[in-house]
N, C-alpha and C positions, 0 to 999 in steps of 0.2 A: 504494500500500500504506500507507504512513504509519508512521513510527517503525521502530526496529530490530526485527527478528524473532528475533534471537538472544538467548538468556537463559543467561548463564554459570552461573546457579544451578540450572537445571532441565534436565538432559540429556534427560529423557523428553519434555519440552515441545519442545525443539529437534528431536528426532527426529520428533515428530508434525508440526512445522512443515515439515521437510524432506520428509516423506512426502506431505504435503498439496500441496506445490509440485511434487513429482514426478508426482502424480496429475493436477494442472492441466496440466503440460507435456505429459504423455502424451495427454490428451484434446485439447488445443489442436493438437498436432502433426498429428493426424489431420484437422484442418480446413483445413490450409494448402493454398494453390493448388499445382497440379502443378509450377510453376516454382520452388517453394520446397522440393521434395521432398528434395534433397541436404542443405539446411540442417536440415530437420526430422530427417532420419536422424542427422546428426551430434549434434544436440541430444539426441535420444533415446538415442544411445550414451553420451554423457557423463552424462546423468541416470541411466541404467542402471548405470554404474560407481559413481556415488555411492550408489545404492540398494544395490548389493552390499556396499559399504563399511559402510553402516549395518547391514545384516544380519549381517555378520561381526563387527562391533565394538560394536554396540548404542549407537553414538554418532555424532554428526556434528560436523564442524568449522565454525567461523564462515565460513571461505573457501568451504566447500562450499555452505552456505546462500546466501552472496552469489552464487556461481556459478549456483545454481538460480534465484534471483531474476532474474539477468541473462538466463538462457535464457528464462524465461517472458516477460520484457519483450521480447526479441527476437522471439519467436513472436507476441506480441500486435501488434507493429509490422507484421508481415506481414498479419495479419488486417485491420487498420485501413486499410492502403493499397489 
């Protein structure tokens, strides 16, 4: 990725970043091999919880964006292996 994706000065941009990460996570989770199904489901559940938080609060926290980035990274590692 490169550089921090969280911008304390722009809540809308942070929400957009988080929603983009959630979209990537959702798409990638569907591509995982069958033996990664449990992992994919737990990642999708966590991403869904963050998505609900964003919908209810119209904002996202730095920790949530970091978590989404880590989830995406974890999914990408399954695809590469």
